C-alpha positions, 0 to 999 in steps of 0.5 A, spaced: 500 500 500 505 504 501 508 503 495 502 504 491 501 511 495 508 513 493 507 511 486 501 515 485 505 521 488 510 521 483 506 520 477 502 526 480 508 530 480 510 528 473 503 530 470 503 537 474 511 539 473 511 543 467 517 541 462 518 548 459 518 554 462 519 559 456 514 564 454 508 561 450 505 564 444 498 563 441 496 561 434 493 568 433 500 571 435 504 567 431 499 569 425 500 576 427 507 576 426 507 572 420 503 578 417 507 583 420 514 581 420 515 575 416 519 575 409 513 573 406 509 579 408 515 584 407 515 581 399 508 582 399 508 589 401 514 591 396 510 588 390 504 592 392 508 598 393 511 597 386 505 596 383 502 602 386 508 606 382 507 603 376 499 605 377 502 612 378 506 612 371 499 610 368 496 616 371 501 621 369 500 619 361 493 623 362 496 629 365 499 635 362 507 634 360 511 640 361 518 640 357 524 644 355 527 642 349 533 645 345 540 645 342 545 649 345 549 650 341 549 647 334 556 649 330 557 648 323 563 649 318 563 645 312 562 645 304 555 644 302 552 643 295 547 649 294 543 651 287 545 657 284 540 662 281 542 659 274 540 652 276 547 650 277 549 646 283 556 649 287 559 647 293 560 653 297 563 653 304 558 655 310 560 657 317 554 658 322 552 657 329 545 656 331 541 655 338 534 654 339 529 653 345 522 651 346 518 651 352 512 646 351 506 643 355 503 637 352 496 634 353 494 627 351 487 626 349 485 619 351 479 618 348 482 619 341 489 618 341 491 625 339 495 630 343 495 638 343 500 642 345 502 649 347 509 652 346 513 658 346 520 658 342 526 662 340 532 661 335 538 664 334 543 664 327 550 667 327 553 667 320 560 666 321 566 668 317 565 675 315 568 681 318 562 682 322 557 676 325 550 676 322 545 675 327 538 673 326 533 672 331 526 668 330 521 668 336 515 664 336 512 667 343 506 662 342 503 657 338 498 651 339 499 645 335 495 638 335 496 631 332 490 626 331 491 619 328 485 617 324 483 609 324 489 607 328 489 603 335 489 607 341 493 605 347 491 610 351 483 608 351 485 601 352 490 602 358 484 606 361 480 600 362 486 595 364 491 599 368 486 601 374 484 593 374 491 591 374 492 596 380 486 593 384 489 586 383 495 588 386 491 591 392 487 584 393 493 580 391 497 584 397 491 582 402 491 574 399 499 574 400 498 576 407 492 571 408 497 566 405 502 567 410 497 566 415 496 559 412 503 557 412 504 560 419 498 555 421 502 549 418 508 551 422 505 553 428 502 546 429 508 542 426 511 546 433 505 544 437 505 537 435 513 536 436 512 540 443 506 536 445 510 529 443 516 531 447 512 533 453 508 526 452 515 522 451 518 526 457 511 524 461 511 517 459 519 516 460 518 518 468 511 514 468 515 508 465 521 509 470 516 509 476 512 503 474 519 499 473 522 501 480 515 499 483 516 493 479 523 491 481 520 491 488 514 487 486 519 482 483 524 482 489 518 480 493 516 474 488 509 478 486 511 478 478 515 474 473 521 476 470 518 477 463 514 482 466 520 486 469 524 485 462 518 488 458 518 494 463 525 495 463 525 495 455 519 500 455 523 505 459 529 504 454 524 505 448 521 511 452 528 514 453 529 514 446 523 517 444 524 522 449 531 524 446 528 524 438 522 528 440 526 533 443 530 534 437 524 534 433 521 540 437 528 544 436 528 543 429 520 545 428 522 551 432 527 553 428 523 552 421 518 557 424 523 562 426 526 562 419 519 563 416 518 569 421 524 572 419 528 569 425 525 574 429 529 577 435 523 579 439 523 572 442 528 567 444 526 560 446 518 559 446 513 554 446 506 554 443 499 554 447 494 549 444 488 553 441 482 552 446 477 556 443 474 554 436 470 560 432 463 559 431 459 562 426 454 561 420 457 559 414 453 560 408 455 557 401 452 563 397 455 568 402 462 565 401 461 565 393 459 572 393 464 575 397 470 571 393 467 574 387 467 581 390 474 581 394 479 576 390 484 578 385 482 572 381 475 575 379 478 582 377 484 578 373 478 574 369 475 581 368 482 584 365 483 578 361 477 579 357 478 586 356 485 584 354 482 579 349 478 585 346 484 589 346 488 585 341 482 585 337 482 592 336 489 592 335 489 587 330 483 592 326 487 598 328 494 596 325 491 595 318 497 599 315 493 605 314 497 611 317 493 617 317 495 623 321 492 630 321 497 635 324 496 643 325 498 649 328 497 656 329 500 662 333 505 668 332 512 669 330 517 674 328 524 675 325 529 680 327 536 682 327 536 683 335 532 680 340 527 685 342 525 687 335 523 679 334 517 680 339 514 686 335 509 686 330 508 679 330 505 675 324 500 670 324 503 663 323 499 657 321 501 650 319 496 644 317 497 637 313 494 631 312 499 625 312 497 618 310 500 611 308 495 606 305 497 599 303 494 597 296 495 589 296 497 586 303 495 579 300 490 577 306 495 579 312 490 584 315 484 579 315 488 573 317 491 578 323 483 580 325 481 573 324 487 570 329 485 575 334 478 574 334 479 566 335 484 568 341 478 572 344 473 566 344 479 562 347 480 566 352 473 568 354 472 560 354 478 559 359 476 564 363 469 562 364 471 555 366 476 558 371 470 562 374 466 555 375 472 551 377 474 557 382 467 557 385 467 549 386 473 550 390 470 555 394 464 550 395 468 544 397 472 549 402 466 551 405 463 544 406 470 541 408 470 546 413 463 544 416 466 537 416 472 538 420 469 543 425 465 537 427 470 532 427 474 536 431 469 536 437 469 528 436 477 528 436 477 533 442 472 528 446 476 522 444 482 525 447 479 527 454 476 519 454 483 517 452 487 521 458 481 519 463 482 512 461 489 512 462 489 515 469 484 510 471 489 504 468 495 507 472 491 506 478 488 499 477 495 497 475 498 499 481 493 495 485 495 489 480 488 490 477 490 489 470 496 487 467 502 491 464 500 489 457 493 492 458 496 498 461 501 499 455 495 498 450 491 504 454 498 508 453 498 507 446 491 508 445 491 515 449 497 517 445 494 516 439 487 519 441 492 526 443 495 526 436 489 525 433 486 531 436 492 535 434 491 533 427 484 535 427 485 541 430 491 543 425 486 541 419 481 545 422 485 551 423 488 550 416 482 550 413 479 556 417 485 560 414 484 557 407 477 559 407 479 566 409 484 567 404 480 564 399 474 569 400 478 575 403 472 575 408 472 575 415 466 570 417 466 572 424 466 579 424 462 579 417 466 584 413 471 583 408 479 583 410 483 589 408 490 589 410 493 596 411 
């Protein structure tokens, strides 16, 4: 009886003494670190920032562009052929220097693909070689010019349709990347948690086996058990010691993997993880999940963009038909003089206008083939996108249904773990008073450990599915609102 009481006291100490004294982190804390400080999160942030500045470049294409253009100086001393008044050609030496500056503001017209500009220019020519330099000035204080291509593909018009979608894709992709980081962090969290609890179980099992073996030695000495049973217990102690050593190694390796994923964060040293206890409860409606996925996911914006891009290529094929017609014109004021001040006096009107064109007469069906190819590609893209939409919606439905099943399985697994632990506690007490054999105790021990690992596996599957569902829909079902990371 004294031996039984001592054994129960030792077992109590084994179960109640903490093996790890480090700081504990919850799943939510690890997920927050993954979203905020991991290399995956930093890369997602940089990708979002990169796409933002690309979008700013696109926006600048529709804003006035102010520029200063010129040549300072342009010196020319050479022999050039000129036509004499008699019609003959003669080689005449020339020596001059020219300088010009133009300040202009240009505005692109997105709807038509043309442009309009307001400019101001000044030119100076110095004729060199004589006893006195001959200087001429040409001032153009203000002139407005325009250029309008006809029947050509308009990049600006189509960019205005696709580039905002690309930017919106990048915003949603950023949210998805952070939720994907949460999914990966969840997997690593449970790798550590499983290794941690396995290490705890291995240490407890080693202590229990060692205690039972010492009790059995006393019984063997008194002739109450056979040598075979004592040898089985000794073998159990040796196996438990090996398992405990391996479990500790697995635990340290899993912690290292988690730290590497979190960027080897120095804000914490050695730590252990707290087993999640609370399970989120919320109504999960399939229609809501599909609707939110369509509203929030980057992929659905990409579907829309890909359709527009296929239409863009058809428009490009029709616009790049070899017909190149441009309407150009300008109107303003100009004057020439021998000195700078007089070049701005008595300004004269200046008008320029022209239409340039290039029209292919025979292309042997090339243009028609390009258009037909673009139309065929458009149909292929739209068909593929429609199929991908259906596949994605099916993926969402499967994830919703899987999540429901996993939530129910978790409840069963948790109860199995509680029953397995309770059965083992009772079996220990019964073995100590010789009510069951050592084989029965070992079988119950294995069943208890299997129930614990089964529960942890169900817990892992549940939380992984939980964060996958968030990543798949970008919707927080607990709060009832879209997921928007800043």
